[in-house]
N, C-alpha and C positions, 0 to 999 in steps of 0.2 A: 380390131385384132389385138390380142393381149400383148403382143410385142411392142405396141405403141407406148405402153407405160414405161418402157425402158428409157424413153427419150425425155427424161425429166432432168432438171438441173443437177440433182444429186448424182444421178448416174453419170452425167457428163463430167462432173468433178472427179468422181471416183475413177472413171476411165482414164482421165488425164493422169491422176496419181499412179495408176497401174502402168500406163505407158512409160512414165518416168522411171518406175521401178524396173521395168524390162530393159530400158536403155541402160540403167545402172548395171544390171546383171550382164548385159551384152558387153559393156566396157571391161568389166572384171574378167569375163571369159576370154575376150580377145587378148587382154594383157597376159593372161596365163598361157594361152595358146602360143603367143609370140615367143615364149621361152623355149619352145620345142617346135621347130619348123617342120618336123617330120609328121606331126599330128594333124589330122584333118577333121577334127570334131567341130560341130556347129553349136550354135546356141540352143537349137532344138534338141540336140543330143544331151546338152547339159540339163535342160528342163526335164527330159525324159529320164535321165540317169541319176540325178542328184536329189538330195533332200533339202530343197530350199524352204524358206519359212512357210510358204503356202502349202507345203506338203507335210513338213514335220510337225505342224500345229495340230494335226488330227490323226487318229488311228481308226481304221475301218475294222469293225467287228462282225459285219454281216452285209451280204449283198442278196438282192432278189433280182435276177435277170429274167425278164418276161418279154419274149420276142416272138415274132413271126418270121419264118424263113420261107422265101418264095424262090424255089429253084428255077422257075421259068424266067423270072426277071433278074435272078441272082441278087436279091436284095435281103437285107436284114432290117426289120423295123420293130421298135418296141420301147420299153421303159426299163431302166435300171435303177432300183432303189438302193441307195448307199446309206448305210447306218454307221455312224462314227462317234467316237469319243473325242472330245476336245482336250488336247494336251497342253496347249498354250493359247492365251487369249488372242482371238482373231476375228476379223469380220469378212474374210475371204479365204477360199481354199482352191487348190488346183486339182482338177479332174482331167483325166487323159482320154482322148478319143481322136482317131485319125481325122485329118481335115477333109477327107472325101465324104464324110457323113454330114448331113444337115442336122443341126441341133434344133429341134422344134420348140424346146422350152425346158426350163428347170423349175420344178416346184419345191417350195419349202414351206412347211407349216400351212399347207393347203392353199398357198398363194404362189403365183408365178414370181420368181425372183430374178434379179439382174445377173447377167453373165457376159463375159467377153471371150471371143475366140482368139487364140493366138497360135497359129500353126496346128499342131496335133494336140492342143491343150485347151481346156475350158477353165476360165477363172470365174468362179461363182462368188458373187458379192451378196452379202446379207445386209438387211436394214439396220442391224444392231450387232454389237460384239457378242460372240458366242462365249459362254462361260466355261472356264476350265473345269474338267471333271464331269461335265454334263453330256448327255447323248442327244444326237440330232439325226434327222433323216432328210435326204433330198431325193427327188425323182428326176432323172435325166431322160427326156423323151428325144428319140433320134431315129433317123432312117438313112439308108444309103447302100452303096455297093462295096462289099469288103474287097480288099486287095486279093488278087488271084495268085495262088502259089504257082510258080513256074516249075519248081522242082522240090516239092514238099518231101521231107520236112525241113530241108536245109535253108530254103529262102523264106518259108512261112506264108500263110494266107489260107484262103478257102480253096477247096478242090471241088469244083462243080463237075462231077464225073458221071460216067455211065458204067453199069456192070456189063458182063458179057452178053446179057440179054437185052441190052440197050435201055435199061431202066435207071432212073435217077439214083445217084450214089454220091452223097455229099459228105465232106469232112473238113476239118480245120486243124492246122498245126501252126502255133505262133510263138514258140519259144524264141527268145531273142528279139524277134520282131515286136512282140508284145500283145497282150490281151486287148489293149486299146485299139488294135487293128480291127476289132469286131464288136467290142462292147465297152461302155464308159466305166472307168474304174480309176482307182489310184494305182497306176501301173508301175509300181516299184517293188522290187523283190523283198524289201524289208517288211512289207506290210501284207500279211496273210489274214484274211477274215477268219473268224473262229468257226463259222459255218456259212452255208450258202444255199439258197433255193434257186433252181434253174427250171424255168417254165418255157417250153419251146413248142410253138405251133408249126406243124408240118402238114403237107397235103395228105388227105385220107388215103389209106392203102400202104402208107410207108411207116416204118418204125423209127423212132428217134432215140438214140443212146447218148446219155451224158454221164456225169459223175455221180457217185453216191448211190442212194436208194431210189428206185422208181416207186413213187408213192401212189400216184393216180394217173389215169389216162382219161381225158375229158373230150367228148365230142362237142365241137364248137358250132356245129350246124351251119358251117360256112364253107364246107369242103375241106376243112382242116380239123385235125385232132391235136390236142395239147398234151404233151408229156411233161409231167411234173416230177422232177428229181430233187433230191435233197442231200447235201453233203454235211455230215455231222462232225467233221474234223476241220482243222485249219487247212487251207489249200492255197497254193501259189496261183496267181491269176492266170499265168500261162498254161497251167494244167487244166483249166476249165475247157471243156470240149463239147462238140456235138457231132453226131454221125447220123445221117439219114439214108435209109436204104431198105431193101427187102430183107430185113434181118429176121432170123429165128434165134431164140434163146436156148442155150444148152446149160442146164443147171447141174452142179455137183457140189460136194462139200469136202473140206479138208480138216483134219484134226490138228489145229494150230496149238501152239503153246498157250495162246490166250483164249482158247475155246474153239467151238465149231465155227469154221470160216466158210462163208458162202462163196462158191466159185461160179461165175456166170460168164459164158462165152457167147458173144453175139456175132453170128456169121451169116453170110448170104445164104438164102434158103437152099441153094443147090450144093452147098458145102457142108451140110449138117452131118452126114454120116462120116465123112472124112475127118471133120474137126473133132467129133466125139472121140474117136479112137486116138487121134494124134495128141490132142491137148491133155487127155488123161495120162498119157505117158510122159509128157514134157513138163507140165506145170507142177505136179506134186513133188517130184524129186528136187526141183528148183526151190520150192518153198521150204522143204525140209533142210536143204543146204543153207539157205540164207537165214532161216530161224536158228540154225545151229551157230552160225558165225555172228549174226547181227541182232538176234533176239526176235520176239514174236512179230508177226506181220503187223504193221502199225495201224491199219485201218479196219479192224475186225468188224465193227458195227456196219460199215458200208460195204464190206466184202471186196473180193479180188475179181477183176474183170479183164477180159481181152475183147477187143472189138476189131473185126476184120475191116481193113481200110485199103484204099487204092494206093497209098504211099507206104513206105517201108516200115516206119514205126515211130512212136513217141511215148514218153512216160506219163501220159495223162493219168492223174491219180484215180485209182480204182477202175479205170476204163482205158487200159493201155492199148494204144493203136498197134495193130498187128497186120502187117502186109508182107509177110515173108513167105507166103504161098506154101505153108506146111512143109518147109524144107529144112533139113539138118545140114550143118556145116561138116567139114572134114573130121571134126572131133565128136560127131554124133550128138550134138545138142543144137537147139534152135537159138541162134544168136539173139534174135529180137526178144524172145521170151526171157532169156537169161539177163541180157544187158538192161533192157527197159524195166524189167521187174526189180532189178537191183536198185533202181532209182526210187522205188517206193520207200526204201530206207534212206538212200543217199541222194537227196534232192527233193523228195516230197515230204517225208517226215521231218528230217532236219534239212534246212535250206539256207542258202547264202543270202547276204544282204545286197550284194552287188555282182554284176556280171564279171567283174575283175577277178573274183575268186571262184569262178565256176569249176575250177579244178576239184573243189570239194565234192561236186556232183559227179563229174565225168571220170576223174581218176579212180575213185572208189568203185564206181559201177564197172569200169573196165577191169580193174583188179579183181572184182567179184567174178568175172568170167573164169579166170585161172583158179580161183578158189572153188568154183563149181567143179572144175575138172579134178582138182586135188581131192575134193570130197567124194566124187563118184569114181575116179579112176586112179588116183594116187599122185604123188609128188612128181614123178617122172613125166606124166602126161601134162601136168600143169606147167612144168619147166619148159617142155617142148613148145607149148602154146605161147608162153611168155617170150621165148626166143623169136618166134615169128613176129611178135609185136615190137620187139627191140629194133628190128630193121626199119620200122616205120617212124622212129624218133628222128626229128629234124633239127632241133636246137636253133630255131630261127628267132624266137621271142621267148621271154620269161613266161612261166606258167601263170603268174599273177599279172593281170593287165592293168589298164588305167581305170581309176575309180571315178564315179560320178558322171559317166558319159554313155552308159549302156553299151559298152564295147563288146559286141557279141560275134562279130566277124573277125576271124583270126587268120594269121598267115600260115599256120600249121595246125596239126591235130595233136600237139604235144600234151594238152590237158587230158587227153585220153591215154596215149601210149607211154609218154615220158612220165606222166603222173603215176600210172600203174607201176612202172618200173622203179620210180622213187619209193613207193610203198614196199615193193618187193625188196629193194635195197635196204630200207630201214628195218625190215624184218630180220635181215641178215646182220645188221649192225647191232641190234640189241641181243640177238643170238639166244632168244628165249621164246619159243613158240607159245607157251601157255600165257606168258605176259603179253605178247603181241595180240593174241586173239582176245584176251581180256580187255585190252585197250579198245579194240573195235567194238566189242559187245557192250562194254560199259559206257563208251562214248555215245553210242546210240541210245542207251538207256537214259543217260543224263540229259541229252539234248532233244529228245523226242518232241516233235511238233514245234520246235523252236528254230530261230535263225541263228546261224553260226558264222564265225570268221576263221581265217587261218590261225589267228592268234589264239582262239579258243582251243583249236585242236593241238597246237604246239604246247600251250600251257598244260593241257590235259596230259599229253605225252610226258612232259617234264615231271609232272606230279606223279604219274604212275611209275615211271622208271627211276625217279630220284636223281636224274641227271639233266643237264642243260643241253638240249639239242637245237637251240636257236640257230646256231651257225649252219648246222646241217640243212635245216629247212630254208634258211636264208639263201644258201647256195642253190638249192634245187628249185626254189619257187621264184626267186627274184632275179636270177641270172639265166641268160639264154644258154651259156656254155656249161658243159659238164665239168666237174672237178677233174683236174689232170694229175695223174700220179706219175711222177718220175721214178722209174723202178729199174734196178739192175741186179743181176745175180752174177757174182764173180767167183772164180775158183781160187781158193786159198789152201793149197795142198790137198788134203783129203776132205776139207770142209768147204761149205758154200757160204759166202758172205752176201747178205742182202743189203742193198743201199736204196733208200727211198725217201721221198718227201713230196708234199703237195705243191703244185705250181698254180699261180694265178687264181687262187680261190678267195672267197670273202675272208675278212679278218677273223681270226680265232677258229677257223674251220679245222675240225679234227674228225676223222672217221677211220675206224679200224677196217682192215681189208685182210681177207684170208688168202694165203699162199699155199698152193698144193705142190708137194715134192714127193713124187712116187706114191701118191695116195695118203701121205702124211700132211695134215693141215696145220699150218702155223699162222697165227694171227699177228699182224704187224699193226703198229699205231703211228702212221706217218704224221709229221707236223710240217710247218713251213720250212724248217731247217732240216738238212739231211740227217737221217738216222741210219744205224747199222745194226744188223743182227747176224751172228755167225751160227750156222747149223752144222753140227758135227755128225758123222755117221752113227754115233751112239744114240742120237735123238731120232733116228729113222727106223721104222720097221719095214718089213717086206723087202728088204734088200737081199739080193743074191749074195751068198757068202763070198767074200773076197772082192766084192764090187764096192766102189765108192760113188757117192752121188756127184753128178756133174752139174755145172751152172745151168745148163739147158733144161734140166729137170724141174726147175723152179718156175711155176706158172701162177699168174693171178687168177683167182676164181671168178671167171666171167659169168658164171651161171647166176650169181647172186648180187652182183654190183654193177650199177650203171655208171661207169667212169670211162675216161680216156687214159691211155697209157703212152708215155714216151720213154724211150730207152736210149741211153748214151752208150758210146763204145766202152766196154769194160777196160779198166786201166791195165789189166795184165795181158791184153792182146797186143802183140807187136807186129808192125808192118815193115 
């Protein structure tokens, strides 16, 4: 058996060195973890979430995933070809695959090569050092049972389900959990392949939907058909998907800013008529809205797709999982279509490098929901929608998490709702809608198909506005607590005196806030030290003749600012 050739002296020596390397990493990780006893990350989390030398040494530019899915046995078997460019000299690389799979072998240069399993990772060793700047390929052969999702898409894994007619219906959702839960890859958010081939064999009589373009369907003469899909754009590994069922395809087109866009909806055969009418009304207005705010749909060559699934939804690139049962919410739009489609721009086109900054995906996609309402129904409807989301903000942990450990399970949902309100607040802060929407549009344009960081967005904002908003984003992204405004309005004869300052914020935090007095808007600029502003009746309009403003008329504009307010007893009140 070919595995016997692993047991030579060279392999034993290399494995010893590798074990020493892992021991060294374990010690470093344990030391770092000891500094914060509230963290419970493991060495496996570090290997999964960090860019150690065995990962940073190479960049994947292409995958070919070639598998057989057996719904009866609930297995996945196949080969993943990984094509990569060497960035720094190395003789070993880390590939990720959950430990419940058996690795049958790794081929390099037409020969079986050495590898070591370590938990959910494979360390592939080459017989010679790989040269910087050169391209190489390996084939990972594997088989096993994927983890089963208990509550997709939140916990991740395969869904071996049945439709209402008791027919096979299979899907997968693995954001956070990782693509390595079902196929071998460099499972790190920073490394998206430039393109990918996906070949999936499924039992005859069933249709298989994956990402990109369906190029061929081959009869394998073994009771299986092979569906060959191809993604022509960069793609996150967790966005790669498969769906197996009694699907029918509904085809339509949309006049995108980038040209004619193919729209393909894959639904169970008994939902075709319902889906045709429903999707035609929901998808095109959404695309018009998001192209207006964010630019052309990013994946024109591959097209836009929805795939009916047994779970609620997921932003699989060009094959968005749709399980919302053709239902509108109370605002007359389909939440899954709007939110998950927004991820085609915020998450799939531009993407984060680390789970710690997932707010860049979810905050913008959530904010896009209110923009959709603003576009279709006006600002009042958008504000009412945002108000419902404000009640869901919990302030338990900062929006930015811990780096290098694949931290995808959070104590709250603030990367959705608080993040959306942070963006809404910032729109009010700059007080210039044309500038704000130019920031969103041009940021998408600049970073299309690229990986981004919080720093990229903040620097872009600072450049566009000509101001430094570092402290604003530091407060909202790195602190769990909201900024606290100490605010009072006191009567001074016929005038009102406003007293205000920020409490407990990050250093150099400044943010203007609007105050409403009888429909008159005054912008204040609080600092860490108390400031005062006197408002006389002459500065107010809409006052009844002979009336003077009273302190109780001064109110902070809560519609546009996510802050907390504390008020002290006004000095002119006597007890």
